[in-house]
C-alpha positions as CSV (number, residue, x, y, z in Angstrom):
1,X,-0.2,0.0,0.2
2,X,1.0,3.7,-0.3
3,X,0.1,6.9,0.7
4,X,1.5,10.4,-1.1
5,X,5.6,9.7,0.6
6,X,5.4,6.4,2.4
7,X,4.9,2.4,1.7
8,X,3.7,0.0,3.6
9,X,3.4,-3.8,2.9
10,X,2.5,-7.3,4.6
11,X,5.0,-10.1,5.6
12,X,4.7,-13.6,4.7
13,X,3.9,-13.9,9.0
14,X,1.4,-11.4,8.7
15,X,3.9,-8.6,10.1
16,X,3.9,-4.9,8.8
17,X,7.3,-3.3,6.9
18,X,6.7,0.4,6.0
19,X,9.5,3.0,4.8
20,X,9.3,6.6,3.2
21,X,8.3,9.8,5.0
22,X,7.7,9.7,8.7
23,X,5.3,12.3,8.6
24,X,3.3,10.3,6.1
25,X,3.3,7.3,7.9
26,X,6.9,5.5,6.5
27,X,7.5,5.6,10.3
28,X,5.1,2.4,12.3
29,X,7.2,2.2,15.3
30,X,4.6,3.5,17.8
31,X,2.1,0.8,16.4
32,X,4.6,-1.9,15.4
33,X,3.6,-4.2,18.5
34,X,0.4,-3.9,17.6
35,X,0.4,-4.9,13.7
36,X,0.8,-8.7,13.7
37,X,-1.6,-10.9,11.9
38,X,-2.6,-8.2,9.4
39,X,-4.7,-9.2,6.7
40,X,-5.3,-5.6,4.5
41,X,-3.2,-2.5,4.6
42,X,-5.1,0.8,2.8
43,X,-2.8,4.0,2.4
44,X,-4.6,7.5,2.1
45,X,-2.8,10.7,1.3
46,X,-0.5,10.9,4.8
47,X,-1.5,7.9,6.6
48,X,-2.3,3.8,6.8
49,X,-5.0,1.4,8.1
50,X,-4.3,-2.3,8.6
51,X,-7.1,-4.7,9.6
52,X,-6.1,-7.6,11.7
53,X,-7.5,-11.2,11.8
54,X,-9.3,-10.5,14.8
55,X,-11.1,-7.2,13.4
56,X,-9.2,-4.4,15.4
57,X,-8.1,-1.4,13.0
58,X,-4.4,-0.1,13.4
59,X,-3.9,2.9,11.9
60,X,-0.5,5.4,12.0
61,X,0.6,8.2,9.9
62,X,-0.8,11.9,9.9
63,X,-3.8,12.3,11.9
64,X,-5.5,14.8,9.5
65,X,-5.0,11.7,7.0
66,X,-6.6,9.3,9.3
67,X,-3.4,8.3,11.4
68,X,-5.3,8.3,14.8
69,X,-8.1,6.1,15.2
70,X,-8.3,5.1,18.9
71,X,-6.6,2.1,20.1
72,X,-9.0,-0.6,19.8
73,X,-11.2,0.2,17.0
74,X,-12.8,-2.9,15.8
75,X,-15.4,-1.8,12.9
76,X,-18.7,-4.3,12.7
77,X,-18.2,-4.6,9.1
78,X,-15.1,-4.1,7.4
79,X,-13.6,-4.4,4.4
80,X,-10.7,-2.3,2.7
81,X,-10.8,-1.7,-1.2
82,X,-7.7,-0.7,-2.9
83,X,-9.8,0.4,-5.9
């Protein structure tokens, strides 16, 4: 997945690696312990959202672009579409 200046990829083990501009989500260190069992990632202009197998939504990046969803957020029904 990509934001305007960063990238995120899901590894085979369900963890996530990020790189690029820190302000645009290239630095996921703050949420790295939560980035496990990830099934999907979507990037916005300056943030990322990762959906885990347990339904928890993890976000990071610039708050104005969606990088600050409260921890423990579990959407009732969520599908991330990279259309």
